[in-house]
C-alpha positions in Angstrom: 11.8 -23.5 3.2 9.7 -24.8 6.0 12.5 -24.9 8.6 13.0 -21.1 8.7 9.2 -20.7 9.1 9.1 -23.1 12.0 12.1 -21.5 13.7 10.6 -18.0 13.2 7.2 -19.0 14.5 8.8 -20.6 17.6 10.9 -17.5 18.2 7.8 -15.3 18.0 5.9 -17.6 20.4 8.8 -17.6 22.9 9.1 -13.8 22.6 5.3 -13.4 23.3 5.8 -15.7 26.4 8.7 -13.5 27.6 6.6 -10.4 27.3 3.9 -12.0 29.4 6.4 -12.8 32.1 7.7 -9.2 31.9 4.2 -7.9 32.4 3.4 -10.4 35.2 6.5 -9.2 37.1 5.3 -5.6 36.9 6.6 -4.3 33.6 4.5 -1.6 32.0 6.1 -1.1 28.6 3.7 -1.9 25.8 0.6 -2.5 28.0 -1.2 0.6 26.7 -0.8 -0.7 23.2 -2.0 -4.2 24.0 -4.8 -4.0 26.6 -8.0 -2.3 25.3 -9.3 0.7 27.1 -12.8 2.3 27.1 -13.2 5.8 28.6 -9.7 5.6 30.2 -10.4 2.3 31.9 -9.0 -1.0 30.9 -11.6 -3.4 29.6 -9.3 -6.3 30.4 -7.0 -6.4 33.5 -5.5 -9.9 34.0 -3.8 -10.8 37.2 -0.3 -12.0 37.8 -1.3 -15.7 37.9 -3.4 -15.5 34.7 -0.6 -13.7 32.9 2.0 -16.2 34.0 -0.3 -19.0 32.9 -0.7 -17.5 29.5 3.1 -17.2 29.3 3.4 -20.9 30.2 0.9 -21.9 27.6 2.4 -19.8 24.8 5.9 -21.3 25.6 4.3 -24.8 25.6 2.8 -24.0 22.1 6.3 -23.2 20.9 7.7 -26.4 22.3 4.9 -28.4 20.7 5.8 -26.8 17.4 9.5 -27.6 17.8 8.7 -31.2 18.9 6.3 -31.8 16.0 9.0 -30.6 13.6 11.5 -32.9 15.3 13.8 -30.1 16.3 13.8 -31.2 19.9 13.1 -34.7 21.3 9.5 -35.6 22.1 8.8 -36.0 25.8 5.3 -37.2 25.3 3.5 -39.7 23.1 2.7 -38.7 19.6 -1.0 -38.8 20.2 -0.7 -36.3 23.1 1.5 -34.1 20.9 -1.1 -34.1 18.1 -3.9 -33.4 20.5 -1.9 -30.5 22.0 -1.3 -29.0 18.6 -5.0 -29.2 17.8 -5.9 -27.6 21.1 -3.4 -24.8 20.2 -5.0 -24.4 16.8 -8.4 -24.0 18.3 -7.3 -21.6 21.0 -5.4 -19.4 18.6 -8.3 -19.4 16.2 -10.7 -18.4 18.9 -8.3 -15.6 20.0 -8.1 -14.3 16.4 -11.9 -14.3 16.1 -12.1 -12.5 19.5 -15.1 -11.5 21.6 -16.5 -9.0 19.0 -16.1 -5.9 21.1 -12.5 -5.2 22.0 -10.5 -8.2 20.8 -10.1 -10.1 17.5 -10.6 -9.4 13.8 -14.3 -8.9 14.2 -14.1 -6.3 17.1 -16.3 -3.3 17.0 -14.0 -0.9 18.9 -10.9 0.7 17.3 -9.5 1.9 20.6 -6.4 -0.3 20.5 -3.2 1.5 19.5 -1.7 -1.9 18.5 -4.4 -2.6 15.9 -4.6 0.9 14.4 
């Protein structure tokens, strides 16, 4: 039962990474639903480098998951793999909590189409 969940989670992470690459290369589809706006102005406007960096980190999180489940060979010591997984856990948890205004489960604003 756990194998389909790991594969599904990895596919989701790789898809999110591909979306970030698409946006970094100038794609516009879906931006209005993802980036919060206030009075017609984006409250968050990441640059190309930052967006590509996020894409890289999300893809790395998928790879860490696949390595931990031993679907692909490890290319790092187990301790580094475990530390990387804990870092991903903390980062994704902070992302879920958000910054209390426009992002996360405790946000005050309901301006995001994606969330509503």
